[in-house]
C-alpha positions, 0 to 999 in steps of 0.5 A, a space after each residue: 266931740 273930737 275928730 282925728 284923721 290921717 292926712 297931709 297938707 302941701 302947697 298943691 294937691 299933686 305934691 301932697 299926694 305924690 309925697 304921702 302915697 308911697 309912705 302911707 302905702 309902706 306904713 299901712 302895708 306893714 301894719 296890715 301884714 301884722 293885722 291880716 289886712 290886705 295890702 293897700 292899693 292906689 285905687 283904695 287910697 284915691 277913694 279915701 282921699 276924695 271929698 267923702 273919704 277918711 284921708 284929709 289930703 291936699 292943698 290948704 284949701 282942700 283941707 279947709 273944705 274937708 274940715 268944714 264939711 266934717 264940722 257940718 256933719 258932726 259938729 265937732 269941737 276939736 280936730 286933730 290931723 295926724 300928718 306923720 303916717 310913715 316917714 315923711 321927709 323933715 322939710 315936707 313935714 315942717 311945711 305941712 305943719 306951717 300950712 296947717 298953723 298959718 293957713 288951715 287953722 285960721 281959716 277954719 276958726 274964721 269960718 266957724 266964728 
């Protein structure tokens, strides 16, 4: 089983949220208009990024904790995080990929070994 989630990783939760929210709102607002969804709100976004929400967003440790929590619930064998929701600045995207590959993935593998 696999889980695929929208999310973003930065050095701090605040940095991740400040960078991701406007681009996420833009992209989901555009998609929503095409599909008849209501516009995204910051309040809904904040609910989606809490410990039991759909977004995996924050510091590396927060994302590690969320992946492990989802593993407890679902026992998935694969996990994919879609970092490119909207047009993220290139340097921030590269940093998110770096954090995923050098901090998040190794910690998850070690915890599940």
